[in-house]
PATISE-282016 format. One record per residue (C-alpha): residue number from 0; x, z, y. Coordinates in steps of 0.5 Angstrom, whole numbers, plus 2048, in hexadecimal, padded with zeros to 3 digits. Layout:
% residues N
<pt><seq>NUM</seq><px>X</px><pz>Z</pz><py>Y</py></pt>
...
***
This chain:
% residues 286
<pt><seq>0</seq><px>856</px><pz>8EE</pz><py>88F</py></pt>
<pt><seq>1</seq><px>857</px><pz>8E8</pz><py>88B</py></pt>
<pt><seq>2</seq><px>851</px><pz>8E4</pz><py>88E</py></pt>
<pt><seq>3</seq><px>855</px><pz>8E5</pz><py>894</py></pt>
<pt><seq>4</seq><px>85C</px><pz>8E3</pz><py>892</py></pt>
<pt><seq>5</seq><px>859</px><pz>8DD</pz><py>88D</py></pt>
<pt><seq>6</seq><px>85F</px><pz>8DF</pz><py>888</py></pt>
<pt><seq>7</seq><px>863</px><pz>8E4</pz><py>885</py></pt>
<pt><seq>8</seq><px>86B</px><pz>8E6</pz><py>883</py></pt>
<pt><seq>9</seq><px>86C</px><pz>8E8</pz><py>87C</py></pt>
<pt><seq>10</seq><px>871</px><pz>8E6</pz><py>877</py></pt>
<pt><seq>11</seq><px>86F</px><pz>8E1</pz><py>872</py></pt>
<pt><seq>12</seq><px>873</px><pz>8E0</pz><py>86B</py></pt>
<pt><seq>13</seq><px>876</px><pz>8D8</pz><py>86B</py></pt>
<pt><seq>14</seq><px>872</px><pz>8D7</pz><py>865</py></pt>
<pt><seq>15</seq><px>86C</px><pz>8D7</pz><py>869</py></pt>
<pt><seq>16</seq><px>86E</px><pz>8D2</pz><py>86E</py></pt>
<pt><seq>17</seq><px>86D</px><pz>8CB</pz><py>86E</py></pt>
<pt><seq>18</seq><px>86F</px><pz>8C6</pz><py>872</py></pt>
<pt><seq>19</seq><px>86A</px><pz>8C2</pz><py>876</py></pt>
<pt><seq>20</seq><px>86E</px><pz>8BB</pz><py>873</py></pt>
<pt><seq>21</seq><px>875</px><pz>8BA</pz><py>871</py></pt>
<pt><seq>22</seq><px>87B</px><pz>8B7</pz><py>876</py></pt>
<pt><seq>23</seq><px>880</px><pz>8B2</pz><py>873</py></pt>
<pt><seq>24</seq><px>885</px><pz>8B6</pz><py>875</py></pt>
<pt><seq>25</seq><px>88C</px><pz>8B6</pz><py>872</py></pt>
<pt><seq>26</seq><px>88D</px><pz>8BD</pz><py>872</py></pt>
<pt><seq>27</seq><px>894</px><pz>8BD</pz><py>86F</py></pt>
<pt><seq>28</seq><px>897</px><pz>8B9</pz><py>875</py></pt>
<pt><seq>29</seq><px>891</px><pz>8BA</pz><py>87B</py></pt>
<pt><seq>30</seq><px>895</px><pz>8BE</pz><py>880</py></pt>
<pt><seq>31</seq><px>88F</px><pz>8C1</pz><py>883</py></pt>
<pt><seq>32</seq><px>88C</px><pz>8C4</pz><py>87C</py></pt>
<pt><seq>33</seq><px>894</px><pz>8C6</pz><py>87B</py></pt>
<pt><seq>34</seq><px>894</px><pz>8CA</pz><py>881</py></pt>
<pt><seq>35</seq><px>88E</px><pz>8CE</pz><py>880</py></pt>
<pt><seq>36</seq><px>890</px><pz>8CF</pz><py>879</py></pt>
<pt><seq>37</seq><px>896</px><pz>8D2</pz><py>87B</py></pt>
<pt><seq>38</seq><px>893</px><pz>8D7</pz><py>881</py></pt>
<pt><seq>39</seq><px>88E</px><pz>8D9</pz><py>87C</py></pt>
<pt><seq>40</seq><px>893</px><pz>8DB</pz><py>877</py></pt>
<pt><seq>41</seq><px>897</px><pz>8DF</pz><py>87D</py></pt>
<pt><seq>42</seq><px>892</px><pz>8E2</pz><py>880</py></pt>
<pt><seq>43</seq><px>88C</px><pz>8E1</pz><py>87C</py></pt>
<pt><seq>44</seq><px>885</px><pz>8DE</pz><py>87E</py></pt>
<pt><seq>45</seq><px>883</px><pz>8E0</pz><py>885</py></pt>
<pt><seq>46</seq><px>87F</px><pz>8DB</pz><py>887</py></pt>
<pt><seq>47</seq><px>878</px><pz>8DB</pz><py>884</py></pt>
<pt><seq>48</seq><px>875</px><pz>8D5</pz><py>880</py></pt>
<pt><seq>49</seq><px>86D</px><pz>8D4</pz><py>883</py></pt>
<pt><seq>50</seq><px>869</px><pz>8D3</pz><py>87D</py></pt>
<pt><seq>51</seq><px>861</px><pz>8D2</pz><py>87D</py></pt>
<pt><seq>52</seq><px>85D</px><pz>8D4</pz><py>876</py></pt>
<pt><seq>53</seq><px>85C</px><pz>8CE</pz><py>872</py></pt>
<pt><seq>54</seq><px>855</px><pz>8CC</pz><py>86D</py></pt>
<pt><seq>55</seq><px>859</px><pz>8CF</pz><py>867</py></pt>
<pt><seq>56</seq><px>859</px><pz>8D6</pz><py>866</py></pt>
<pt><seq>57</seq><px>85F</px><pz>8DA</pz><py>869</py></pt>
<pt><seq>58</seq><px>863</px><pz>8D4</pz><py>86B</py></pt>
<pt><seq>59</seq><px>865</px><pz>8D2</pz><py>873</py></pt>
<pt><seq>60</seq><px>867</px><pz>8CC</pz><py>875</py></pt>
<pt><seq>61</seq><px>86D</px><pz>8CC</pz><py>87A</py></pt>
<pt><seq>62</seq><px>86B</px><pz>8CA</pz><py>881</py></pt>
<pt><seq>63</seq><px>873</px><pz>8CA</pz><py>884</py></pt>
<pt><seq>64</seq><px>879</px><pz>8CD</pz><py>880</py></pt>
<pt><seq>65</seq><px>87A</px><pz>8C8</pz><py>87A</py></pt>
<pt><seq>66</seq><px>881</px><pz>8C8</pz><py>87B</py></pt>
<pt><seq>67</seq><px>882</px><pz>8CF</pz><py>87B</py></pt>
<pt><seq>68</seq><px>87D</px><pz>8D0</pz><py>875</py></pt>
<pt><seq>69</seq><px>882</px><pz>8CB</pz><py>871</py></pt>
<pt><seq>70</seq><px>888</px><pz>8CF</pz><py>873</py></pt>
<pt><seq>71</seq><px>885</px><pz>8D6</pz><py>871</py></pt>
<pt><seq>72</seq><px>883</px><pz>8D2</pz><py>86B</py></pt>
<pt><seq>73</seq><px>88A</px><pz>8CF</pz><py>869</py></pt>
<pt><seq>74</seq><px>88D</px><pz>8D7</pz><py>86B</py></pt>
<pt><seq>75</seq><px>888</px><pz>8DA</pz><py>866</py></pt>
<pt><seq>76</seq><px>884</px><pz>8DE</pz><py>86B</py></pt>
<pt><seq>77</seq><px>87E</px><pz>8E1</pz><py>868</py></pt>
<pt><seq>78</seq><px>879</px><pz>8E2</pz><py>86E</py></pt>
<pt><seq>79</seq><px>87A</px><pz>8E0</pz><py>876</py></pt>
<pt><seq>80</seq><px>877</px><pz>8E2</pz><py>87C</py></pt>
<pt><seq>81</seq><px>871</px><pz>8DE</pz><py>87E</py></pt>
<pt><seq>82</seq><px>86B</px><pz>8DD</pz><py>884</py></pt>
<pt><seq>83</seq><px>865</px><pz>8DB</pz><py>880</py></pt>
<pt><seq>84</seq><px>860</px><pz>8D8</pz><py>884</py></pt>
<pt><seq>85</seq><px>859</px><pz>8D6</pz><py>883</py></pt>
<pt><seq>86</seq><px>859</px><pz>8CF</pz><py>882</py></pt>
<pt><seq>87</seq><px>85E</px><pz>8CA</pz><py>884</py></pt>
<pt><seq>88</seq><px>85A</px><pz>8C8</pz><py>88A</py></pt>
<pt><seq>89</seq><px>85D</px><pz>8CE</pz><py>88D</py></pt>
<pt><seq>90</seq><px>864</px><pz>8CC</pz><py>88D</py></pt>
<pt><seq>91</seq><px>868</px><pz>8C9</pz><py>893</py></pt>
<pt><seq>92</seq><px>86D</px><pz>8CE</pz><py>896</py></pt>
<pt><seq>93</seq><px>872</px><pz>8CA</pz><py>894</py></pt>
<pt><seq>94</seq><px>871</px><pz>8C6</pz><py>89A</py></pt>
<pt><seq>95</seq><px>872</px><pz>8CC</pz><py>89F</py></pt>
<pt><seq>96</seq><px>879</px><pz>8CE</pz><py>89D</py></pt>
<pt><seq>97</seq><px>87E</px><pz>8CF</pz><py>8A3</py></pt>
<pt><seq>98</seq><px>885</px><pz>8CD</pz><py>8A0</py></pt>
<pt><seq>99</seq><px>88B</px><pz>8D0</pz><py>8A2</py></pt>
<pt><seq>100</seq><px>88F</px><pz>8CD</pz><py>8A9</py></pt>
<pt><seq>101</seq><px>895</px><pz>8CA</pz><py>8A7</py></pt>
<pt><seq>102</seq><px>898</px><pz>8D0</pz><py>8AC</py></pt>
<pt><seq>103</seq><px>894</px><pz>8D5</pz><py>8A8</py></pt>
<pt><seq>104</seq><px>897</px><pz>8D3</pz><py>8A2</py></pt>
<pt><seq>105</seq><px>89E</px><pz>8D3</pz><py>8A4</py></pt>
<pt><seq>106</seq><px>89D</px><pz>8DA</pz><py>8A6</py></pt>
<pt><seq>107</seq><px>89A</px><pz>8DC</pz><py>8A1</py></pt>
<pt><seq>108</seq><px>89F</px><pz>8DA</pz><py>89C</py></pt>
<pt><seq>109</seq><px>8A4</px><pz>8DD</pz><py>8A0</py></pt>
<pt><seq>110</seq><px>8A1</px><pz>8E3</pz><py>8A1</py></pt>
<pt><seq>111</seq><px>8A1</px><pz>8E4</pz><py>899</py></pt>
<pt><seq>112</seq><px>8A8</px><pz>8E2</pz><py>898</py></pt>
<pt><seq>113</seq><px>8AA</px><pz>8E8</pz><py>89B</py></pt>
<pt><seq>114</seq><px>8A7</px><pz>8EC</pz><py>896</py></pt>
<pt><seq>115</seq><px>8A7</px><pz>8E6</pz><py>890</py></pt>
<pt><seq>116</seq><px>8AC</px><pz>8E3</pz><py>88D</py></pt>
<pt><seq>117</seq><px>8AB</px><pz>8DB</pz><py>88F</py></pt>
<pt><seq>118</seq><px>8AB</px><pz>8D9</pz><py>887</py></pt>
<pt><seq>119</seq><px>8A6</px><pz>8DD</pz><py>886</py></pt>
<pt><seq>120</seq><px>8A1</px><pz>8DB</pz><py>88C</py></pt>
<pt><seq>121</seq><px>8A3</px><pz>8D3</pz><py>889</py></pt>
<pt><seq>122</seq><px>8A1</px><pz>8D5</pz><py>882</py></pt>
<pt><seq>123</seq><px>89A</px><pz>8D7</pz><py>884</py></pt>
<pt><seq>124</seq><px>899</px><pz>8D0</pz><py>888</py></pt>
<pt><seq>125</seq><px>89C</px><pz>8CC</pz><py>882</py></pt>
<pt><seq>126</seq><px>8A2</px><pz>8CB</pz><py>886</py></pt>
<pt><seq>127</seq><px>8AA</px><pz>8CB</pz><py>886</py></pt>
<pt><seq>128</seq><px>8AA</px><pz>8CD</pz><py>88D</py></pt>
<pt><seq>129</seq><px>8A6</px><pz>8CE</pz><py>892</py></pt>
<pt><seq>130</seq><px>8AC</px><pz>8CD</pz><py>898</py></pt>
<pt><seq>131</seq><px>8A9</px><pz>8C6</pz><py>899</py></pt>
<pt><seq>132</seq><px>8A3</px><pz>8C9</pz><py>89B</py></pt>
<pt><seq>133</seq><px>8A6</px><pz>8CD</pz><py>8A1</py></pt>
<pt><seq>134</seq><px>8A7</px><pz>8C7</pz><py>8A5</py></pt>
<pt><seq>135</seq><px>8AF</px><pz>8C8</pz><py>8A5</py></pt>
<pt><seq>136</seq><px>8B0</px><pz>8C1</pz><py>8A8</py></pt>
<pt><seq>137</seq><px>8AA</px><pz>8C1</pz><py>8AD</py></pt>
<pt><seq>138</seq><px>8AC</px><pz>8C7</pz><py>8B1</py></pt>
<pt><seq>139</seq><px>8B4</px><pz>8C6</pz><py>8B1</py></pt>
<pt><seq>140</seq><px>8B1</px><pz>8C0</pz><py>8B5</py></pt>
<pt><seq>141</seq><px>8AD</px><pz>8C4</pz><py>8BA</py></pt>
<pt><seq>142</seq><px>8AF</px><pz>8C8</pz><py>8C0</py></pt>
<pt><seq>143</seq><px>8AE</px><pz>8CF</pz><py>8BE</py></pt>
<pt><seq>144</seq><px>8A9</px><pz>8D1</pz><py>8C4</py></pt>
<pt><seq>145</seq><px>8A6</px><pz>8CA</pz><py>8C0</py></pt>
<pt><seq>146</seq><px>8A7</px><pz>8CE</pz><py>8B9</py></pt>
<pt><seq>147</seq><px>8A4</px><pz>8D5</pz><py>8BC</py></pt>
<pt><seq>148</seq><px>89D</px><pz>8D1</pz><py>8BE</py></pt>
<pt><seq>149</seq><px>89D</px><pz>8CD</pz><py>8B8</py></pt>
<pt><seq>150</seq><px>89D</px><pz>8D4</pz><py>8B4</py></pt>
<pt><seq>151</seq><px>898</px><pz>8D7</pz><py>8B8</py></pt>
<pt><seq>152</seq><px>893</px><pz>8D2</pz><py>8B7</py></pt>
<pt><seq>153</seq><px>893</px><pz>8CF</pz><py>8BE</py></pt>
<pt><seq>154</seq><px>896</px><pz>8C8</pz><py>8BC</py></pt>
<pt><seq>155</seq><px>893</px><pz>8C5</pz><py>8B6</py></pt>
<pt><seq>156</seq><px>898</px><pz>8C2</pz><py>8B1</py></pt>
<pt><seq>157</seq><px>896</px><pz>8BB</pz><py>8B3</py></pt>
<pt><seq>158</seq><px>898</px><pz>8BD</pz><py>8BA</py></pt>
<pt><seq>159</seq><px>89F</px><pz>8C0</pz><py>8B7</py></pt>
<pt><seq>160</seq><px>8A0</px><pz>8B9</pz><py>8B4</py></pt>
<pt><seq>161</seq><px>89F</px><pz>8B5</pz><py>8BA</py></pt>
<pt><seq>162</seq><px>8A4</px><pz>8B9</pz><py>8BF</py></pt>
<pt><seq>163</seq><px>8A9</px><pz>8B9</pz><py>8B9</py></pt>
<pt><seq>164</seq><px>8AA</px><pz>8B2</pz><py>8BB</py></pt>
<pt><seq>165</seq><px>8AD</px><pz>8B4</pz><py>8C2</py></pt>
<pt><seq>166</seq><px>8B3</px><pz>8B8</pz><py>8C4</py></pt>
<pt><seq>167</seq><px>8B2</px><pz>8C0</pz><py>8C4</py></pt>
<pt><seq>168</seq><px>8B2</px><pz>8C0</pz><py>8CC</py></pt>
<pt><seq>169</seq><px>8AC</px><pz>8BB</pz><py>8CC</py></pt>
<pt><seq>170</seq><px>8A9</px><pz>8BF</pz><py>8C7</py></pt>
<pt><seq>171</seq><px>8A9</px><pz>8C4</pz><py>8CC</py></pt>
<pt><seq>172</seq><px>8A7</px><pz>8C1</pz><py>8D2</py></pt>
<pt><seq>173</seq><px>8A1</px><pz>8BE</pz><py>8CE</py></pt>
<pt><seq>174</seq><px>89E</px><pz>8C5</pz><py>8CB</py></pt>
<pt><seq>175</seq><px>89F</px><pz>8C7</pz><py>8D2</py></pt>
<pt><seq>176</seq><px>89A</px><pz>8C2</pz><py>8D5</py></pt>
<pt><seq>177</seq><px>895</px><pz>8C3</pz><py>8CE</py></pt>
<pt><seq>178</seq><px>896</px><pz>8CA</pz><py>8D1</py></pt>
<pt><seq>179</seq><px>894</px><pz>8C9</pz><py>8D8</py></pt>
<pt><seq>180</seq><px>88D</px><pz>8C6</pz><py>8D7</py></pt>
<pt><seq>181</seq><px>88C</px><pz>8CA</pz><py>8D0</py></pt>
<pt><seq>182</seq><px>88C</px><pz>8C3</pz><py>8CC</py></pt>
<pt><seq>183</seq><px>88F</px><pz>8C4</pz><py>8C5</py></pt>
<pt><seq>184</seq><px>88C</px><pz>8BE</pz><py>8C2</py></pt>
<pt><seq>185</seq><px>890</px><pz>8B9</pz><py>8BE</py></pt>
<pt><seq>186</seq><px>88D</px><pz>8B3</pz><py>8C2</py></pt>
<pt><seq>187</seq><px>88F</px><pz>8B6</pz><py>8CA</py></pt>
<pt><seq>188</seq><px>896</px><pz>8B8</pz><py>8C6</py></pt>
<pt><seq>189</seq><px>897</px><pz>8B1</pz><py>8C4</py></pt>
<pt><seq>190</seq><px>895</px><pz>8AE</pz><py>8CB</py></pt>
<pt><seq>191</seq><px>89B</px><pz>8B2</pz><py>8CD</py></pt>
<pt><seq>192</seq><px>8A0</px><pz>8B0</pz><py>8C9</py></pt>
<pt><seq>193</seq><px>89E</px><pz>8A8</pz><py>8CA</py></pt>
<pt><seq>194</seq><px>8A1</px><pz>8A9</pz><py>8D1</py></pt>
<pt><seq>195</seq><px>8A7</px><pz>8AD</pz><py>8CF</py></pt>
<pt><seq>196</seq><px>8AD</px><pz>8A8</pz><py>8D0</py></pt>
<pt><seq>197</seq><px>8B0</px><pz>8A4</pz><py>8CA</py></pt>
<pt><seq>198</seq><px>8B6</px><pz>8A8</pz><py>8CC</py></pt>
<pt><seq>199</seq><px>8B3</px><pz>8AF</pz><py>8CA</py></pt>
<pt><seq>200</seq><px>8B0</px><pz>8AC</pz><py>8C4</py></pt>
<pt><seq>201</seq><px>8B3</px><pz>8AE</pz><py>8BD</py></pt>
<pt><seq>202</seq><px>8B7</px><pz>8A9</pz><py>8B9</py></pt>
<pt><seq>203</seq><px>8B3</px><pz>8A7</pz><py>8B3</py></pt>
<pt><seq>204</seq><px>8AD</px><pz>8AA</pz><py>8B5</py></pt>
<pt><seq>205</seq><px>8A7</px><pz>8A6</pz><py>8B6</py></pt>
<pt><seq>206</seq><px>8A2</px><pz>8A8</pz><py>8B9</py></pt>
<pt><seq>207</seq><px>89A</px><pz>8A7</pz><py>8B6</py></pt>
<pt><seq>208</seq><px>896</px><pz>8A2</pz><py>8B8</py></pt>
<pt><seq>209</seq><px>891</px><pz>8A4</pz><py>8BE</py></pt>
<pt><seq>210</seq><px>88A</px><pz>8A5</pz><py>8BB</py></pt>
<pt><seq>211</seq><px>887</px><pz>89F</pz><py>8BF</py></pt>
<pt><seq>212</seq><px>88B</px><pz>89A</pz><py>8BA</py></pt>
<pt><seq>213</seq><px>88B</px><pz>89D</pz><py>8B4</py></pt>
<pt><seq>214</seq><px>885</px><pz>89A</pz><py>8B0</py></pt>
<pt><seq>215</seq><px>885</px><pz>8A0</pz><py>8AA</py></pt>
<pt><seq>216</seq><px>885</px><pz>8A5</pz><py>8AF</py></pt>
<pt><seq>217</seq><px>880</px><pz>8A2</pz><py>8B4</py></pt>
<pt><seq>218</seq><px>87B</px><pz>8A1</pz><py>8AD</py></pt>
<pt><seq>219</seq><px>87C</px><pz>8A8</pz><py>8AB</py></pt>
<pt><seq>220</seq><px>87A</px><pz>8AA</pz><py>8B2</py></pt>
<pt><seq>221</seq><px>874</px><pz>8A6</pz><py>8B2</py></pt>
<pt><seq>222</seq><px>872</px><pz>8A9</pz><py>8AB</py></pt>
<pt><seq>223</seq><px>873</px><pz>8B0</pz><py>8AD</py></pt>
<pt><seq>224</seq><px>86E</px><pz>8AE</pz><py>8B4</py></pt>
<pt><seq>225</seq><px>869</px><pz>8AC</pz><py>8AF</py></pt>
<pt><seq>226</seq><px>869</px><pz>8B2</pz><py>8AB</py></pt>
<pt><seq>227</seq><px>867</px><pz>8B7</pz><py>8B1</py></pt>
<pt><seq>228</seq><px>860</px><pz>8B6</pz><py>8B0</py></pt>
<pt><seq>229</seq><px>861</px><pz>8B9</pz><py>8A9</py></pt>
<pt><seq>230</seq><px>864</px><pz>8C0</pz><py>8AB</py></pt>
<pt><seq>231</seq><px>85E</px><pz>8C4</pz><py>8AC</py></pt>
<pt><seq>232</seq><px>85F</px><pz>8C4</pz><py>8A4</py></pt>
<pt><seq>233</seq><px>865</px><pz>8C9</pz><py>8A6</py></pt>
<pt><seq>234</seq><px>861</px><pz>8CD</pz><py>8A9</py></pt>
<pt><seq>235</seq><px>85B</px><pz>8CE</pz><py>8A4</py></pt>
<pt><seq>236</seq><px>860</px><pz>8CF</pz><py>89F</py></pt>
<pt><seq>237</seq><px>865</px><pz>8D5</pz><py>8A2</py></pt>
<pt><seq>238</seq><px>861</px><pz>8DA</pz><py>8A0</py></pt>
<pt><seq>239</seq><px>862</px><pz>8D9</pz><py>899</py></pt>
<pt><seq>240</seq><px>869</px><pz>8D7</pz><py>89B</py></pt>
<pt><seq>241</seq><px>869</px><pz>8DE</pz><py>89D</py></pt>
<pt><seq>242</seq><px>866</px><pz>8E1</pz><py>897</py></pt>
<pt><seq>243</seq><px>86B</px><pz>8DD</pz><py>892</py></pt>
<pt><seq>244</seq><px>871</px><pz>8E0</pz><py>897</py></pt>
<pt><seq>245</seq><px>86F</px><pz>8E7</pz><py>897</py></pt>
<pt><seq>246</seq><px>86E</px><pz>8E6</pz><py>88F</py></pt>
<pt><seq>247</seq><px>876</px><pz>8E4</pz><py>88F</py></pt>
<pt><seq>248</seq><px>879</px><pz>8E9</pz><py>893</py></pt>
<pt><seq>249</seq><px>875</px><pz>8EE</pz><py>88E</py></pt>
<pt><seq>250</seq><px>879</px><pz>8EA</pz><py>888</py></pt>
<pt><seq>251</seq><px>880</px><pz>8EA</pz><py>88C</py></pt>
<pt><seq>252</seq><px>87F</px><pz>8F2</pz><py>88E</py></pt>
<pt><seq>253</seq><px>87E</px><pz>8F3</pz><py>887</py></pt>
<pt><seq>254</seq><px>884</px><pz>8EF</pz><py>885</py></pt>
<pt><seq>255</seq><px>889</px><pz>8F3</pz><py>889</py></pt>
<pt><seq>256</seq><px>886</px><pz>8FA</pz><py>886</py></pt>
<pt><seq>257</seq><px>886</px><pz>8F9</pz><py>880</py></pt>
<pt><seq>258</seq><px>88E</px><pz>8F6</pz><py>880</py></pt>
<pt><seq>259</seq><px>891</px><pz>8FC</pz><py>87E</py></pt>
<pt><seq>260</seq><px>897</px><pz>8FC</pz><py>883</py></pt>
<pt><seq>261</seq><px>892</px><pz>8FA</pz><py>889</py></pt>
<pt><seq>262</seq><px>88E</px><pz>900</pz><py>887</py></pt>
<pt><seq>263</seq><px>893</px><pz>905</pz><py>886</py></pt>
<pt><seq>264</seq><px>896</px><pz>903</pz><py>88D</py></pt>
<pt><seq>265</seq><px>890</px><pz>904</pz><py>890</py></pt>
<pt><seq>266</seq><px>88E</px><pz>90B</pz><py>88D</py></pt>
<pt><seq>267</seq><px>894</px><pz>90D</pz><py>88F</py></pt>
<pt><seq>268</seq><px>895</px><pz>90B</pz><py>896</py></pt>
<pt><seq>269</seq><px>88E</px><pz>908</pz><py>898</py></pt>
<pt><seq>270</seq><px>889</px><pz>90C</pz><py>894</py></pt>
<pt><seq>271</seq><px>884</px><pz>90A</pz><py>89A</py></pt>
<pt><seq>272</seq><px>884</px><pz>903</pz><py>899</py></pt>
<pt><seq>273</seq><px>884</px><pz>904</pz><py>892</py></pt>
<pt><seq>274</seq><px>87E</px><pz>908</pz><py>893</py></pt>
<pt><seq>275</seq><px>87B</px><pz>903</pz><py>897</py></pt>
<pt><seq>276</seq><px>87D</px><pz>8FD</pz><py>892</py></pt>
<pt><seq>277</seq><px>87A</px><pz>901</pz><py>88D</py></pt>
<pt><seq>278</seq><px>873</px><pz>901</pz><py>890</py></pt>
<pt><seq>279</seq><px>873</px><pz>8FA</pz><py>892</py></pt>
<pt><seq>280</seq><px>874</px><pz>8F8</pz><py>88B</py></pt>
<pt><seq>281</seq><px>86E</px><pz>8FD</pz><py>889</py></pt>
<pt><seq>282</seq><px>86A</px><pz>8FB</pz><py>88F</py></pt>
<pt><seq>283</seq><px>86B</px><pz>8F4</pz><py>88E</py></pt>
<pt><seq>284</seq><px>864</px><pz>8EF</pz><py>88E</py></pt>
<pt><seq>285</seq><px>862</px><pz>8ED</pz><py>887</py></pt>
***
């Protein structure tokens, strides 16, 4: 099985981990590091580090996760979960990560607020508050039907921002036009807004420059087009990514069933799910 997955998951003492190279970061002020440290302190390390064996016996070089490593060091963590690759050439999975869309993040945070205190969620992210991430000002300027389409991922955040430049009645008309031909692209949205009379525009809201007139955006688009021929790398690395994800899932599940409160809840309410989680951990690929 090891030959197929080309990696294994295991807990490794921090003393055996070594960064490939030190990074020039002010760890007392860097916001990204402080957020990671706050998250590890509140919920523990969830995302495993990616490492590979060094030429030095018993030492592993960190391919991905240096900030997590430093956060664990400062918090006195003894050992951390790691994905151990056979060599550093195997490390490619970060490029395949799909980040949350803006509506997905908003829904996730709102759902969390139903059961978790806002200050606790904010502290997990190393923030004073998360209210600004719920896009309150954006949704207030949109028609309820447009807000619904945005929250259901029908409209992207780029479209929502564009629609906020016209009055709610025009937003509804533009949304209906987009639905009629099933085109929800930002470029089509902008083309409809350009046709909107100035009397129906929102004051102090400026339209973004059209793509054809924005040199930076046009250059960025051309750069992306030039890299299309390199996308075959995604397919050659896809199986390795799935393998890494499978190992990550086992780490996540183990974190759940080894948390006393969660384990007790599952045991009393959903014993069959707890049994399935335990089986996943026991049969995780190594």
